N, C-alpha and C positions, 0 to 999 in steps of 0.2 A: 876643423877634422878630428877622428876622432883617434887614441889611441893606435890601432893597426891603421888611418891613413884614410880611411872610407869617411867621407862628409857628411853622411849620413849613415841611418843606421839599414843594414841592407835585408832585414827582414821585409822595415816598410817599404822598399824602394820594389824588392819582389812583392808581396803584393800588389802596389801601383799600378806593376807591369802586369801582374794576372789580370786585374782588373781592367786594364787596355784591350788584350786579348779577348776575354770574355767579350766587349764588345763587339770587336773585330769579327771574333767566332758568330755573333748573334745575328749580323748581318749577313755572314754566307749563309746561315741557317735560312734567313727569313727568302735569299736569294735561289737557294736550292730548293724552299717551297711552289716557289713562283716558277718556276722552274719544271718542275716537276705537274703543275697541274697547268702546266701547257702542251707538254709532252705528250703524243700522240700514241691513244692506247693500244694500239695492237704492234706497238716495237715495243719488245717485252725487250732486248739484252737495252736500250734505251733507258727502258724505268727500274732496271737492275741497279744499271749504273748510277743513276741518279740517287734509287735507294742507298747503295752506298756510301756514294757523298755524305747524304744526311744522317745516315747511320754515324760514318766516323766523324763527324761535326757534332750530333746530338752528343756522343761520347767525349771527344775535349771540352764541348762546354759544361757539361756534367764536373767533368773534373775542376773547372776551373773554379765554378760555384762552390765548389766542395772546398779549395785548399783554398779560399776568401772563407766561406764561413767557419773555417777551422782554423783561420787566424785570428777571425775576430773571437772568437772561443777562448783563445789562447789570450791572448790581451784582454779578456773580460769587455768585450765591445758588441757582443750578440744581446740585442736586447730580444727576447719571446711576447709578441704581440698574442693570447690567446683571449681566442672569443669563438662562437658556438656554430660549429661550421656540420656540413650535411657530407656527411660521407660518399653517397653517392655521386654528388657533384664535384669533388672532390678527385673522385677514379676515374669521371666521366670525362673531366677535364686534362688528364694526362691521356687516355686512351686515345680523345682525342688529337692532342700535340703529335702524336705515335701511330698514328691511323694510318698513314703512307708508309711507312717502315710494319709496321704489319701486314699491312695488305700485299705488299711484293713480297715477304716471303712466308706467304700463304700461312701466317701465323691467325690460330683458332682463340682469341680471350675470349673468357667468360666470366661474369662478375656474380658475385654471390652477396648484396648487400639492400638489404631493403632501406625504402625511403626515410621513413623512420629512424633512421641511425645517424646519431649529431654526438657532436662530443665537444669537449674545448680546447684547441687544438692552433697553432701558428697554422694557419693555413699555407703559407710562403714555405715557411721552412718541410712542411709534411709534402707538399708538393711537389715541392724540389726531389726530397729522399725518393719519394713513391717513383718520379720519372725516372730515377738512376735506377731505379730498381728493375723497370717496367723493361728499360734500356737494355739491361745487363740479361735480365729473363730472355728476353728477343735474338742475344745472340746464340747462348747454350739451348733453347731450347730446340725439340724437332718439330712441333705443329702446335703447341698445347698452354696456353698461360690461364690460370684461374687468378680471379682477387676475390677476397672475402673477407667481409668488414662484419665484425657482432660485437657486442658489447656482453661480457659473461662475469658475473661476481664483481661486479664495480668497474670494472677496466674495457677499454678499448684493444682488440683485438685486429689488427690489419695481417692480411698473411696474404702473400705473391708465391704460387706453387706452377711450378712448371715440369712438363713430362724428358727434359734431357735425360742426365748421365749423372747430374746432384752435384755435391761439392765434393773435393778433395779433402782427404782424413783430416790434412793441418789445419783447412779452412775451420773442419768442422769442431774441431778443440778448442783452438786458437781466433776467429773469425776477427777479431780485430787489431792484430797484431802485426804493425808494421813488418815485413820481409826486409831484411839487409839487404836481398838481392835480388834484381829486378828480372823476371821470366821474360824475353823479348818475344817467348811465342807464345804465351797467356796472358800476357801484357796485363798480370794482374797485382796489385800490390795490396788487396786488403782497403784499400783511402775508399773506397765506394762502406764498405761494411762498418769502417770505423767513422763515416759521416754519420751513417745512417745512425752509429749506436750514439755520437754526440749527441746528436737530433732529439732521442727517444729522452736522454735524460737530461736533455732540457725542460721536459713536460715533468712538471711536479705537482704532488698534493700533499700536503704533510710533511708524512718522512717517507714516502715513497717515490719514486721515476722511475720514468721510461725504461725499458728495456730492448735486445733485438735476440732473437734465438734462431739458428740456422739448424735444418735435420736433412734427409735424402728421407724417399720413399715417399710421404705426404697423398693428398690425394690424384697428384697424375700420376705419381710412383717415382718422381726427379728428384729437385731442388726444391725448397720451402723454405723461402724468411719467414720470419713472424715479428712484427712488432708490435709491443704491448707496451699501452698506453694510462699510468692512472686517473 
């Protein structure tokens, strides 16, 4: 027992619970994908409902993954495994992962990334971050998303832009500051942006480390997030 009467550290118990929940949500997502694949294509309402279930399950899974990653970072248990990766493959995998979501919402996704764009990154961490960004973009865009990856001045730029209303001013000025209060209407605590920033910072080269920036306008006149990795 600790001085507060708890048999173990509460943060460890919470992290373990989050891990179990993530596994359960993963099974739920797989079941939804199987139902979507077997659903009648001419039943628009049925497909819409399955899409909504899949989207919300993906959001929950993304939040749980982020919470676990942030817990590991805080406890210095997050290992970064850098390897040379082709960005078009990373992007393609995440687009395929969310194909049902994009099709059900009639979202057109454009990719601007050459086959020769490769960089030393942790593929699993960057894939999880990109998946979260794409799911959020699908939530707030009108009908278009554009993903761009290029190398300029010796750094990798990974950009996701949409044609939505853009980011609120509070997020532009303090994108990675967790809010003290949660808006149940917006459901936004900046957790995803904090996760993206921390993942970017784990990518280092010498004295340089990665970072993210937010902007409104961009190539699709909506919100735009840019991940810069040295």
